[in-house]
C-alpha positions as CSV (number, residue, x, y, z in Angstrom):
1,X,-12.5,0.6,2.0
2,X,-13.4,-1.8,-0.3
3,X,-11.4,-3.5,-2.8
4,X,-9.3,-6.5,-3.0
5,X,-7.0,-7.0,-0.1
6,X,-3.4,-7.4,-0.5
7,X,-1.7,-10.5,1.6
8,X,0.9,-8.9,4.2
9,X,4.0,-10.0,1.7
10,X,3.2,-6.4,-0.3
11,X,2.3,-7.6,-3.8
12,X,-0.2,-4.4,-4.7
13,X,0.1,-5.2,-8.5
14,X,0.3,-9.4,-7.6
15,X,3.5,-9.8,-10.2
16,X,5.5,-12.2,-7.7
17,X,6.9,-9.8,-5.4
18,X,7.1,-6.5,-3.8
19,X,9.1,-4.6,-5.9
20,X,10.1,-1.1,-7.3
21,X,6.6,-1.1,-8.9
22,X,4.6,-2.0,-5.6
23,X,7.2,0.9,-4.2
24,X,5.4,3.3,-6.6
25,X,2.0,2.3,-5.0
26,X,2.6,2.7,-2.0
27,X,4.7,6.1,-1.9
28,X,1.5,7.6,-3.7
29,X,-1.0,6.4,-1.3
30,X,0.8,7.4,1.4
31,X,-1.3,9.8,3.4
32,X,-0.8,9.9,6.9
33,X,-2.4,9.0,10.4
34,X,-6.3,8.9,10.6
35,X,-7.1,9.8,6.7
36,X,-9.6,7.1,5.6
37,X,-9.5,8.5,1.6
38,X,-7.1,8.2,-0.7
39,X,-5.4,11.3,-2.1
40,X,-6.5,13.0,-5.3
41,X,-3.4,10.8,-7.4
42,X,-3.9,7.3,-5.7
43,X,-6.6,4.9,-7.1
44,X,-8.7,3.7,-4.5
45,X,-8.1,-0.1,-5.3
46,X,-4.2,1.0,-4.9
47,X,-4.8,2.8,-1.7
48,X,-6.9,-0.3,-0.8
49,X,-3.9,-2.5,-1.4
50,X,-1.5,-0.1,0.1
51,X,-3.2,-0.6,3.7
52,X,-0.8,-3.1,4.6
53,X,-2.3,-3.6,8.4
54,X,-6.1,-3.0,7.3
55,X,-6.9,-0.2,9.5
56,X,-8.5,1.7,6.8
57,X,-5.4,4.6,6.0
58,X,-2.3,4.2,4.4
59,X,0.7,5.9,6.9
60,X,4.1,5.5,8.2
61,X,2.9,1.9,9.8
62,X,2.1,0.8,6.3
63,X,5.5,2.0,4.5
64,X,7.7,0.7,7.2
65,X,5.8,-2.9,6.8
66,X,6.2,-2.5,3.2
67,X,9.9,-1.9,3.7
68,X,9.9,-4.8,6.1
69,X,9.3,-6.6,3.0
70,X,10.5,-5.4,0.0
71,X,12.5,-7.6,-2.3
72,X,13.6,-5.1,-4.6
73,X,14.1,-4.6,-7.9
């Protein structure tokens, strides 16, 4: 998946923290294990940004990492 990589801080929109806007991106893009294509309602760049562990898929591992760094708001 090409596109800009997000640091493991979870700030998918680069506004300074892993907040509710970033949660929405991750939640929309979670697609399950062994699925390297974004779901229909997830922008490919958002999918790449939500792949916090860099394995080419957005799954429960990425969601768990996001909850670890979530700052709220």
